[in-house]
Structures are given as structure tokens and as C-alpha cells.
C-alpha positions as CSV (number, residue, x, y, z in Angstrom):
1,M,199.4,-83.3,-129.4
2,P,195.3,-84.9,-129.3
3,R,192.6,-82.9,-130.9
4,S,190.0,-81.4,-129.2
5,P,186.1,-82.5,-129.8
6,R,184.4,-80.1,-132.2
7,Y,180.9,-79.0,-131.6
8,G,181.8,-76.8,-128.6
9,D,184.2,-79.1,-127.5
10,V,181.2,-81.3,-125.8
11,A,182.2,-85.7,-126.7
12,Y,179.2,-88.2,-126.4
13,T,179.8,-92.0,-125.2
14,F,177.6,-94.4,-124.4
15,G,178.8,-96.1,-120.5
16,P,181.2,-95.2,-118.8
17,G,183.9,-97.1,-121.0
18,P,186.2,-99.9,-120.8
19,L,185.5,-102.7,-117.8
20,S,187.5,-101.7,-114.7
21,P,189.7,-105.0,-113.0
22,A,186.7,-105.5,-110.6
23,I,184.0,-105.1,-112.2
24,K,185.3,-107.3,-115.3
25,L,186.2,-109.8,-112.7
26,L,182.1,-109.3,-110.7
27,I,180.5,-110.0,-114.1
28,I,182.8,-112.9,-115.2
29,T,181.7,-114.6,-112.3
30,N,178.1,-114.2,-112.3
31,V,178.0,-115.1,-115.7
32,V,179.7,-118.1,-115.3
33,T,177.6,-119.3,-112.2
34,F,174.5,-118.3,-114.4
35,L,175.6,-120.3,-116.8
36,V,176.2,-123.3,-114.4
37,S,173.5,-122.8,-112.4
38,L,171.5,-123.9,-116.2
39,V,173.1,-126.6,-115.9
40,V,173.1,-127.8,-112.2
41,P,170.2,-126.2,-111.1
42,V,170.3,-127.5,-107.6
43,I,173.2,-124.5,-106.4
44,V,170.2,-122.0,-106.3
45,V,168.2,-124.1,-103.9
46,E,171.5,-124.8,-102.2
47,F,173.7,-121.6,-102.6
48,A,170.5,-118.9,-102.2
49,L,169.4,-116.9,-99.2
50,V,166.9,-118.5,-97.1
51,P,166.3,-116.7,-93.9
52,R,164.7,-119.6,-92.2
53,A,168.2,-121.5,-93.1
54,V,170.7,-118.9,-92.4
55,I,169.0,-118.8,-88.7
56,E,168.3,-122.3,-87.9
57,Q,171.0,-124.1,-90.0
58,L,173.6,-121.6,-89.6
59,T,174.5,-121.4,-93.6
60,I,176.2,-118.0,-93.2
61,Y,177.9,-118.9,-96.8
62,Q,174.6,-117.8,-98.1
63,L,174.8,-114.3,-97.1
64,V,177.4,-113.8,-100.2
65,T,177.0,-116.6,-102.5
66,Y,172.8,-115.2,-103.1
67,M,175.1,-112.4,-104.5
68,F,176.5,-114.4,-107.9
69,L,173.2,-116.4,-108.7
70,H,169.8,-114.8,-110.5
71,G,166.6,-116.0,-111.8
72,G,167.2,-115.4,-115.4
73,I,169.0,-113.9,-118.4
74,G,167.2,-110.6,-117.9
75,H,168.0,-110.4,-114.4
76,L,171.4,-110.9,-114.7
77,L,172.0,-108.4,-117.9
78,V,170.2,-105.8,-115.7
79,N,172.4,-106.2,-112.7
80,M,175.2,-106.6,-115.0
81,L,174.3,-103.3,-117.0
82,G,173.8,-101.8,-113.5
83,L,177.1,-102.4,-112.3
84,W,179.0,-101.5,-115.2
85,M,177.0,-97.9,-115.4
86,F,177.6,-97.2,-112.1
87,G,180.5,-98.4,-110.6
88,T,183.0,-98.7,-112.9
89,E,183.7,-94.9,-112.2
90,L,183.2,-95.6,-109.0
91,E,186.3,-98.3,-108.8
92,R,188.3,-95.8,-110.9
93,T,187.9,-93.2,-108.4
94,W,188.3,-95.3,-105.1
95,G,190.8,-98.3,-106.3
96,T,189.8,-101.4,-106.9
97,R,190.3,-102.5,-103.1
98,F,188.2,-100.0,-101.5
99,F,185.8,-100.9,-104.2
100,T,185.4,-104.3,-104.1
101,K,184.9,-103.9,-100.3
102,Y,182.5,-101.3,-100.4
103,Y,180.8,-103.8,-103.3
104,F,180.8,-107.0,-100.2
105,V,180.0,-105.1,-97.8
106,T,176.6,-103.7,-99.4
107,G,175.7,-107.2,-100.5
108,I,176.3,-109.1,-97.8
109,G,174.3,-106.2,-95.7
110,A,171.3,-106.3,-97.5
111,G,171.4,-110.0,-96.9
112,L,171.6,-109.7,-93.2
113,L,168.6,-106.6,-93.2
114,T,166.7,-109.2,-95.0
115,V,167.3,-111.6,-92.4
116,A,166.4,-109.1,-89.6
117,W,163.1,-108.4,-91.3
118,G,162.4,-111.9,-91.8
119,L,162.1,-112.0,-87.7
120,S,161.1,-109.0,-87.2
121,P,157.3,-108.0,-86.7
122,L,157.1,-105.7,-90.0
123,P,154.8,-106.7,-93.0
124,Y,155.4,-110.1,-94.9
125,A,158.1,-110.9,-92.1
126,E,157.4,-114.4,-92.5
127,T,157.1,-114.5,-96.2
128,I,160.7,-113.5,-96.1
129,Y,161.5,-115.8,-93.6
130,Y,161.0,-118.7,-95.9
131,S,161.6,-117.0,-99.0
132,A,165.1,-117.7,-101.2
133,V,166.9,-114.5,-102.3
134,I,169.0,-114.5,-105.0
135,G,170.7,-111.8,-107.2
136,A,173.7,-109.2,-106.8
137,S,170.8,-106.3,-106.4
138,G,171.4,-105.2,-102.7
139,A,175.4,-104.6,-104.0
140,I,174.3,-103.0,-107.1
141,Y,172.0,-100.5,-105.1
142,G,174.3,-99.7,-102.9
143,I,176.7,-98.6,-106.2
144,L,174.0,-96.2,-107.1
145,L,173.8,-94.7,-103.6
146,A,177.6,-94.1,-103.8
147,Y,177.6,-92.8,-107.6
148,A,174.5,-90.1,-106.1
149,M,176.4,-89.0,-103.1
150,Y,179.8,-89.2,-105.3
151,F,178.1,-87.4,-108.6
152,P,175.2,-85.8,-107.6
153,H,174.7,-83.6,-110.5
154,R,175.7,-86.2,-113.1
155,S,172.3,-87.1,-115.2
156,V,171.1,-90.5,-115.5
157,Y,168.1,-91.4,-117.7
158,M,165.2,-92.5,-115.2
159,Y,163.7,-95.7,-117.8
160,F,166.3,-94.3,-120.8
161,V,163.6,-91.7,-120.9
162,F,163.4,-88.9,-118.2
163,P,166.9,-87.0,-117.4
164,V,167.1,-86.9,-113.4
165,Q,169.8,-85.9,-111.6
166,A,171.6,-88.6,-109.7
167,R,170.7,-87.7,-106.3
168,Y,167.2,-87.4,-107.0
169,F,166.8,-90.6,-109.0
170,V,168.3,-92.5,-106.2
171,M,165.5,-90.8,-103.7
172,I,163.3,-91.8,-106.0
173,V,164.2,-94.9,-106.4
174,G,164.5,-95.3,-102.8
175,A,160.9,-94.4,-102.1
176,I,159.8,-96.9,-104.8
177,T,161.3,-99.6,-102.9
178,F,160.4,-98.7,-99.5
179,L,156.6,-98.8,-100.6
180,S,157.2,-102.1,-102.9
181,S,158.4,-103.6,-99.6
182,M,155.3,-102.8,-97.9
183,G,153.0,-104.4,-100.9
184,A,150.9,-107.2,-100.4
185,G,152.5,-110.5,-101.8
186,G,156.0,-111.9,-102.1
187,G,157.0,-109.1,-104.2
188,G,158.9,-107.0,-100.9
189,V,161.1,-110.1,-100.7
190,A,163.3,-108.8,-103.1
191,H,162.6,-104.9,-102.7
192,T,163.6,-106.0,-99.1
193,A,167.5,-106.6,-100.1
194,H,167.6,-103.6,-102.5
195,L,166.6,-101.1,-99.4
196,G,168.7,-103.0,-97.5
197,G,171.6,-102.1,-100.0
198,L,171.1,-98.4,-99.9
199,I,170.6,-98.4,-95.9
200,V,173.8,-100.1,-95.6
201,G,176.0,-98.0,-98.7
202,Y,174.8,-94.8,-96.8
203,I,175.7,-95.3,-93.1
204,Y,179.0,-97.4,-94.4
205,L,179.9,-94.2,-96.6
206,K,179.0,-91.9,-94.0
207,S,180.9,-93.7,-90.7
208,L,184.3,-93.5,-92.9
209,R,186.4,-90.7,-91.3
210,A,189.3,-89.9,-93.7
211,H,193.0,-90.0,-92.6
212,P,195.1,-86.8,-92.5
213,L,197.7,-87.9,-95.0
214,Q,194.7,-88.6,-97.2
215,E,193.8,-84.7,-97.5
216,L,197.3,-84.4,-98.4
217,R,197.3,-87.3,-101.1
218,Y,193.9,-85.1,-102.7
219,R,195.9,-82.5,-103.2
220,W,198.9,-83.9,-104.7
221,L,196.7,-85.8,-107.2
222,R,194.5,-82.6,-108.2
223,W,197.9,-80.7,-109.0
224,K,198.9,-84.1,-111.2
225,M,195.9,-84.2,-113.1
226,Q,195.7,-80.5,-113.5
227,R,199.5,-80.2,-114.6
228,A,198.7,-83.7,-116.9
229,R,195.7,-81.7,-118.7
230,G,197.5,-78.9,-119.2
231,K,200.4,-80.4,-120.7
232,F,198.5,-82.6,-123.2
233,D,195.9,-80.5,-123.9
234,V,193.4,-83.2,-122.4
235,Y,189.7,-81.9,-122.6
236,S,186.8,-83.8,-120.2
237,G,184.3,-85.0,-122.7
238,G,181.4,-82.5,-122.3
239,R,181.5,-83.2,-118.2
240,N,180.0,-80.7,-115.5
241,R,183.8,-79.2,-114.2
242,R,181.2,-78.1,-111.1
243,D,180.7,-81.9,-110.9
244,D,184.1,-83.3,-111.1
245,D,184.9,-80.9,-108.6
246,D,182.8,-81.7,-106.1
247,S,182.9,-85.2,-106.4
248,W,186.6,-85.3,-105.8
249,K,186.5,-83.2,-102.8
250,S,184.4,-85.8,-101.4
251,D,186.1,-88.5,-102.2
252,W,189.3,-88.0,-100.3
253,K,186.7,-86.7,-97.5
254,K,184.4,-89.6,-97.6
255,H,186.8,-92.8,-97.6
256,I,189.7,-94.5,-96.6
257,H,191.5,-96.8,-99.4
């Protein structure tokens, strides 16, 4: 029987633990693609998302390929860190298939919103229309939005200094992203994809309707978890029980595997 943690039964760890299957594959794919792009830079030109090319040359594949390209090691590391930190627990909660689907829905949706923005009369639309967009940030922002919806009371350290509840963290990030997308210069290009990930993720999760059998499955899994905790003396590692209860209830009411 495992021993309970000391100091008030609270355990401190960094990050969500080992990589889950989809997270591992996505990180490997992004790293390999980045290394290849260093050797063959032309693939960035060909596979980056350029709204003009999508509209005029029908390069639809760019809506997918742009998510696996990055402009530098810092860009890659920040996105992969966010994917691991916030995506791992979502994949464990949702399952690999639904998580992977959500990742691509938000990433492609962010690309589509960028193309739409380039065709609109909104500020800096012409700049966006002719610009190249790369990076997994659209999908990462979608994952961040989902994390805040499913685990709203979890603390996120903004700028690694200030603890903020996840729900408020996303509100702050969303506001900053929106204002940045309206800012001067070409900086609005990347921020448009970020904003697209937030919007598409929210609409997608809100639009789902749970099947009646999902409630029964949820109750059965809850019973199994509680039984396992009682039998093997499993401790939650310092998590807020209210947070976990709320997240599990919302999980099975907000998505379909």
C-alpha cells in the first residue's frame, strides 16, 4: 500500500506528468519538421499559411501544414511547452481520439479565421492577406481555452510569477490577443490566429451535445475511480476536490468521444 505524502498530504510536482500518446506524437512531428525546415528552408515558403495563396491558388493544405512549422527554436519551445502543460490532462480526460480531433479543429479553424480576416474590411486585413502564418499557436490557444473551461479553478502562473485561476487567465490572454490583433503594424498577423483558436475552441465545445449514454458512462467511471481510491489509498496530490468534481461533471456533459 503506497504511503501518503507528508506535510498535510500535499505533493508538489512540475507539469502534468509523462507525455500522453497524442501529445508525444505531435511534439515529435513538430520537432522533426522544424529540423527539416532548417535544412530545407523552402518548405516554410511552400507550406506556411498565406491567405492569398489559399484563395487564389487553392492551397487548402496550408490550413493544416502551417501548424507544424515554426520560426525559431524559441517559438517551437513555447508552443510545445504549452501543448504539454495544458494538453496532457485534457487528453487523459477526453481520450486520444477526441483530443486529436479538437486539436486539428481549432488549428484549422484558426487558419480559416485568418483567411477570413484577410478578406474582410477589418484593420490590417490587406497585410494579413499577403502574409505567411506559421506555428501551432492557434491550436495551443484552443487547448488553453478548453483547459480553462474544464479546470476553471486551477492556478496558472502568469509570466511564471503571478498565480491566476485558469478561467481568468484565459480572459486576460484573450483580451490581450484581441487588442494586439487590432494593433499597429504586422503584429496582428499571428494574434489573429491566436484569437481564432480561442473563438473556434469555445464555439466547438459549446456546440457539442452529450449522448444520453454518456451520463451513465460518467457515473460508472466515477464509481470505479472512487472504489480504486478507497482500495489502494490513492491521494489526489493536493488538487482541489471541488475543482476535480466540477471538471469531471462538465467533461461528460460537454463532449462526445
